[in-house]
MIGUDREN-838851 format. One record per residue (C-alpha): x, y, z; residue in one letter. Coordinates in steps of 0.05 Angstrom, whole numbers, padded with zeros to 5 digits, always signed. Last residue first. Layout:
N
XYZA...
This chain:
332
+05544-01079+02328A+05510-01090+02394E+05461-01040+02425A+05402-01071+02389S+05353-01027+02352F+05288-00995+02375R+05242-00958+02328L+05199-00900+02350R+05142-00883+02304K+05109-00819+02282V+05045-00826+02242F+05017-00782+02186G+05003-00838+02136E+05066-00825+02094S+05113-00837+02152D+05155-00801+02203G+05212-00839+02237V+05244-00836+02306F+05306-00878+02318V+05324-00914+02382T+05389-00941+02410H+05381-00909+02479D+05358-00839+02459P+05333-00816+02391G+05365-00811+02322A+05325-00777+02267I+05282-00800+02210L+05244-00770+02151T+05200-00790+02092N+05187-00863+02109I+05138-00899+02063C+05096-00948+02102K+05102-01021+02123G+05152-01008+02178T+05200-01061+02152D+05259-01068+02199I+05333-01075+02187E+05395-01094+02225E+05471-01095+02216V+05478-01084+02141L+05551-01077+02124K+05579-01017+02087P+05647-01037+02057D+05706-00996+02083K+05686-00925+02101E+05616-00947+02122L+05638-01001+02170D+05567-01002+02199K+05496-00999+02174W+05426-00997+02204K+05366-01002+02157K+05296-00973+02160V+05249-01003+02110K+05186-00970+02084G+05206-00981+02011D+05198-00906+01999Y+05257-00889+02043G+05301-00902+02103A+05374-00902+02123T+05410-00907+02190F+05485-00900+02195L+05525-00927+02254F+05589-00903+02286E+05554-00867+02343D+05485-00850+02318A+05477-00826+02246T+05419-00802+02204C+05393-00813+02134M+05328-00798+02097A+05291-00806+02032N+05325-00866+02001I+05292-00884+01934I+05268-00956+01925M+05298-01026+01932T+05346-01001+01985H+05421-01010+01991A+05418-01019+01916N+05490-01000+01904A+05536-00992+01964K+05589-00944+01938T+05656-00933+01972V+05715-00886+01960I+05685-00825+01925E+05739-00772+01921K+05742-00700+01944Y+05810-00674+01923P+05808-00642+01972S+05783-00667+02038E+05720-00700+02063N+05732-00768+02031T+05671-00797+01997A+05619-00849+02016V+05561-00867+01971S+05497-00903+01991I+05449-00933+01940G+05376-00928+01919K+05370-00855+01899G+05388-00867+01826D+05441-00813+01834R+05473-00848+01893T+05452-00824+01962A+05499-00785+02007Y+05555-00793+02058I+05614-00746+02065I+05673-00771+02105Y+05728-00751+02153K+05688-00703+02195H+05722-00646+02230R+05718-00624+02302I+05753-00565+02335N+05701-00514+02312S+05649-00558+02346E+05680-00542+02413D+05684-00603+02457I+05680-00588+02531E+05726-00608+02588T+05789-00623+02548V+05847-00626+02596N+05863-00698+02578S+05812-00732+02533A+05782-00786+02577R+05712-00757+02576R+05714-00751+02501N+05737-00822+02495M+05677-00845+02534E+05629-00804+02491A+05657-00836+02429T+05692-00800+02372I+05679-00836+02307Y+05723-00860+02251S+05760-00917+02283G+05755-00897+02355R+05777-00825+02362R+05815-00774+02402V+05865-00736+02359P+05935-00744+02388Q+05964-00708+02448E+06039-00695+02447N+06036-00620+02434T+05987-00612+02492S+05912-00605+02502A+05900-00619+02428R+05839-00599+02388R+05829-00636+02324L+05775-00684+02347L+05754-00728+02289E+05682-00742+02273R+05667-00798+02224G+05607-00775+02183Y+05579-00715+02147L+05509-00716+02118L+05471-00717+02052L+05401-00736+02031P+05399-00719+01974A+05432-00737+01908R+05497-00761+01880G+05556-00749+01833P+05609-00711+01872L+05630-00639+01862T+05690-00598+01885G+05718-00535+01916K+05667-00487+01886T+05688-00416+01905V+05649-00363+01943H+05660-00292+01919Q+05706-00235+01938M+05731-00278+01995L+05731-00242+02062G+05695-00297+02100P+05712-00368+02076T+05651-00397+02041I+05687-00452+02001D+05634-00493+01966T+05624-00568+01959I+05568-00587+01910V+05538-00657+01915V+05511-00673+01846D+05449-00700+01811T+05386-00695+01854E+05392-00635+01901R+05456-00627+01941V+05493-00577+01985T+05558-00579+02024Y+05587-00514+02052L+05658-00508+02076T+05684-00452+02121T+05680-00492+02185G+05635-00551+02170E+05567-00540+02139V+05516-00591+02116A+05458-00588+02067M+05400-00626+02037S+05347-00608+01985R+05378-00542+01964V+05350-00522+01897E+05403-00504+01846E+05452-00447+01831M+05494-00451+01894V+05481-00377+01909N+05511-00356+01976Y+05483-00308+02027Q+05514-00278+02089C+05487-00249+02154G+05412-00245+02146V+05381-00229+02213Q+05353-00277+02264N+05411-00264+02312H+05460-00280+02256Y+05434-00323+02199W+05474-00356+02143K+05432-00359+02080T+05437-00409+02023V+05404-00388+01958I+05393-00444+01907G+05325-00422+01881K+05287-00475+01921D+05315-00449+01986D+05371-00464+02035G+05375-00441+02107S+05434-00439+02155Y+05426-00430+02229L+05486-00423+02276T+05497-00468+02336N+05564-00491+02308D+05524-00517+02249A+05448-00519+02248I+05413-00537+02182H+05348-00518+02149L+05325-00540+02080C+05269-00524+02032T+05258-00450+02045V+05207-00438+01991D+05212-00376+01947D+05161-00332+01910A+05115-00305+01963V+05166-00290+02017T+05166-00281+02093Q+05231-00288+02131L+05253-00285+02204M+05182-00287+02232I+05192-00290+02307D+05151-00339+02346N+05101-00346+02402T+05065-00414+02397D+05082-00430+02469H+05096-00490+02514S+05144-00539+02480W+05160-00486+02428P+05196-00441+02477R+05240-00396+02433K+05206-00410+02367F+05238-00381+02304H+05201-00378+02238R+05217-00380+02164L+05156-00363+02122S+05136-00374+02050G+05069-00406+02065D+05101-00469+02038R+05134-00478+02105G+05197-00465+02146S+05211-00481+02218S+05264-00462+02270F+05267-00491+02340I+05294-00469+02406Q+05325-00524+02448K+05382-00477+02470Q+05431-00520+02432K+05394-00506+02366N+05336-00542+02333A+05318-00551+02260A+05254-00563+02220L+05238-00565+02146A+05182-00561+02095L+05118-00554+02135V+05061-00558+02085S+05011-00500+02079F+04940-00506+02107D+04965-00487+02177K+05037-00462+02179H+05031-00439+02252I+04988-00497+02274A+05032-00512+02334I+05009-00575+02368E+05013-00600+02440R+05041-00653+02486T+05029-00720+02452F+05064-00778+02488K+05113-00806+02438L+05159-00836+02492D+05212-00782+02478K+05160-00728+02491D+05118-00703+02433W+05104-00635+02400V+05065-00632+02335S+05081-00581+02281I+05021-00570+02235V+05021-00549+02163G+04980-00610+02140D+05041-00631+02099E+05073-00649+02165S+05124-00627+02216G+05142-00670+02276S+05177-00643+02338Y+05208-00689+02390L+05221-00661+02459H+05275-00678+02510E+05340-00690+02472G+05325-00635+02422D+05293-00681+02370F+05276-00655+02300V+05229-00687+02249L+05206-00666+02180A+05160-00694+02125V+05103-00728+02163V+05050-00741+02110E+04983-00706+02118G+04927-00703+02170A+04978-00715+02225H+04962-00767+02277K+04936-00743+02345H+04877-00789+02354S+04916-00846+02322A+04966-00843+02380E+05039-00842+02360S+05070-00910+02350I+05121-00942+02398L+05176-00995+02397D+05173-01017+02325I+05226-01072+02327K+05299-01087+02313A+05318-01158+02333V+05353-01168+02399M
């Protein structure tokens, strides 16, 4: 099967500005736009409702936790928490500023982290500030694993030790690259017995292998590590892969993976999806060896954001205010 545009959101419910953020909780898809509106869709892109909470100010970032609650930030200076966003606008204002923009939101181990345009990363506990770290530059993209923080803007990926109890956080390493950034190649560290080996297929834990893992009924994120860091090259057009352990080292670079700047990345199983200004969405495999292009589709419009959906689909948000669902083949 050739990749195709499976569904397009209705024109009557398109955003008035570019779609800049997407989050999917397994049941509902949320799209945030420069028009300040968060639209709610089902997985078949049937419009449900809109949340005009950042109206007239661009939405900047969205994130969802395991309880299907969402967090949003906007250029109105607010960071908000919605407990039932699929049915209510009711929200808690976690932060309201006039001088800073929260440019990035990330969930790790069901905990919210936010990054702003001044380089301040905040770890939140029960909607209250828990810890803060200054990485000295705007946070465009971010990941967290255990006590390690990964942040990037346009020139370098900065890897920071945020172990509790340290007098100050310590930079563990840097890598030349730019946003977006993500971690890849999950490895299960938890062992049910002294003879059990990490459960993996190549570089990615599969759902089937998880089910077969002896005496492991539920995977705790604290027992998972990722083997690789993936990010865009400094010119924005290529893909770089680095080892996720000290000394952090770039092992693969796929130059000119796109003809224009890459704006977004996501993973599904062992595959990476990339998209950007050229309007193309590409599916890659064998990332830790030599990234191979599996499929691609030209959507015809600049893609600002994308996120994996169910059954070999990917949702994308474009520059004309539409949300699209793309379907890729199940085969590698």
